[in-house]
Steps between C-alpha positions, in 0.01 A plus 500: 500500500529638853492249784644200315543225758802266507257210461394649166843406360639149450843413363542209255840346427522228232810288545689210351678439828803721444724578796437870438148459643640505853655845453166633371305360797755635747474847343118498531492381862545838676202650318254210532242719674469718185329233288272202548585155368838394358416234243795298366406276207753235401502393138565129549361393162671753275177684415678834475472832687171602333322194641658528846417870527141427401482233770637749751266791434198270485586374848505859620187682607669840524417807296862530382747225413871585485719263299869452573739268315695262722838639391456860614586661833253767618653818639469599863144625569371341175171389664437850638572657162278247324215600730560869427526441124163323491318726745525804272360335186157568354251232391602506132859407583546126456858468613807649662843424356788488745851604404759232430868571559768272358838546673790480254871478575672834555853383426449374143255517208209255532493169316243417233290312755521785751388748233211270413378488861553877530227540239254440785609830655233747389303245296124546482239272654737226609376254758820509706308758708152598393169524686158462339149574613305177530207643303735581213647149497151352495394730217759351264527151649847542648823387336483312171631150573582441135822685581678207660826670597604808693473716190236736358223377729526819707506730195199318354298549818584870518411556134162332545424715805607821328289422196198466730561852628678419826810691607827374648681748721864516606569435868779625725597164652806316371640149483852392417547236233849353543669347197503130576768265362412366157630222280718531192205470260249719685468747209416213265245354740325836529421492128197285582325833561473537121224238507300714744554804277307318227205467738531867600472609136195278449327640810604866482570575134809592304563810713507307826861594578441874499173463689667268749819701542714209376829559316510420130697177539730342244291218354512628143878508507513156662278360224733641234803354677331161531396505135861563394616209714242264353571612144871437555430149630253418221722640224796301627287183510394535133849592379459874434813652655458863389153554656622305802803725541294819462240385753766379745690829476182698564411275794848539646491880462160527670612268780820692567308828495251364755780370720684832493181693583475286814871503586571872454290631794621224732802442722710370211652205687578177320223295662229751406635538146509124449145469630377773267670344195358156568148609585481752214550213256205308646271780615347586156424133437328468837300820451382385156411152623298631794321748275410217261374292791287796608342517155435123496339491844298820454183339358468265797561781748235717337253209504556468875380854548625754751390581853126561542406868518195623686431794269560775756686809393675740735256717694458849352697750704497874459859627464650803671673616181503439126827494307435559131728437207547810285537418130209303364302523824441867586664667198529387140824311445742708293834313501780691673290814520681802641262764357217616731304620197461141380331384821143376453296326768343159461121507459328527838825526695424841651158390622640175643773677696253757626285213622794365700569840655138541596511161671801609706759276337858609442629489139853469367641426157776246440671485163794344318691768313787315333538789253715665766736205514507484121594867473174593326358699793620673812326496840383861465314413179327210676401732785366754251282231340381389844416860588295541184316175571418629848363823354263295285408230752511681834748468787673176591674423828823403330677418174762226498699381200785262424769649270674169429510260207450123513873442512567719803391237751311746720224410746266779393425417135168319478443203526739539795319622814711807579266770370202348681694476826634855464162653419324317784765610750476863382125484568563357846356160406605140450476355147219264605287807577528612136369389164685547173312572177686461172469385143768232467625195686799686647264720702323200648824313564654798679195518725507129575872503571447780752190346660248747357174422324478559125253572222587491132323732255604354165563693182568377149866455602424265790582132443172302515664226708609759755141616524391143572764468772418827676310480831261783412410644159296812425389637165624850581632709786152611609387138531814412695432783747137405545605142568737617774241722665 
């Protein structure tokens, strides 16, 4: 988008009147000539950040709206970097995610609360610093105001945009999110988010966490702990001491285990340990109660309906490169295959890739190869299989694979974005200039996490719900290629 004018960008800050707002405004002041309006929307009636952000962007007439939370501090030159981040984006990119840095103490391990806030560092699609194209916001009706708190409303918006085929790219700008003082019971109070998780599941299906990049959470364990507590109380009330003792012992064991899991990584001082012991006894009860409330209020929330959508999908954009999954997409999936003689191409794959070459697009393959990490393959065997596939399908511009297992915690195993980022960089491109074609949800999720477009070509192994959640679906690789071109 060459020639983006400062007046094409407005900044919206929802606030509840915290003192931290002054630091944010002071940090923006030196770069005021890099964007248009600064719209501060105060939430005087407790409507929540979704409603105040909607009010802000609807007041704006700019092409891009950048949202900042009122408790962050933009880095030096943030406005200039925002302008540069947005100027390079193509028309199918709905948003640009800024980086969030959470400073932690260097002289001691962080507390439980500090670790909780640190989860914002590297999180996807968080509204602490994210900019959206106005057309994209209008296409999905903006933030869903049924999310009344500062929780999940940003993930919900991103998931709706991605499902419509929009992309969200990573920006280079950065804000600092200091860890503000918090009360003794802050971890208990934050369990109200379990009610919003019920709405997320209703709106986005049972796989919403992996599509939304959210951690697994501990609700199931909290429900078990709460059940043991209630059984112990009920059994005692009706005079059944043995079941009461068994349930109470189980509850106590689970509570102590939870408390230790929160104490062990922390500073270990008496105040923190006391706080963890006390809150760990109450936290499962609070989580269970909020989850129950979410279930009870769900019918009324669904009757209210979500934000109005205008039916527009992302504009079709021809990519510069196509990143294809290997097994199940261009070659027949043979689990942990290290034998080139067993390589067979998927029907029509050779013709589809030839079509891409003829159109001048770059092609690279990205593949999870956990057989290496499991000791079932070595990298040379994987390269031999890749070489055989290239003999059958024609030349590719690169082959990239992740050798790790799920438990290794790497950034390259799909659905993590590492392979997409690496392949795009090797081709001299940004991820948002690429499209990923694969056969399972992990391929799509890796693309979305990196900011690339995605198409799923399902096989008999693909979960039907994942097909419904994918932004683009094609019957086969040839159809996917024709759709791109």
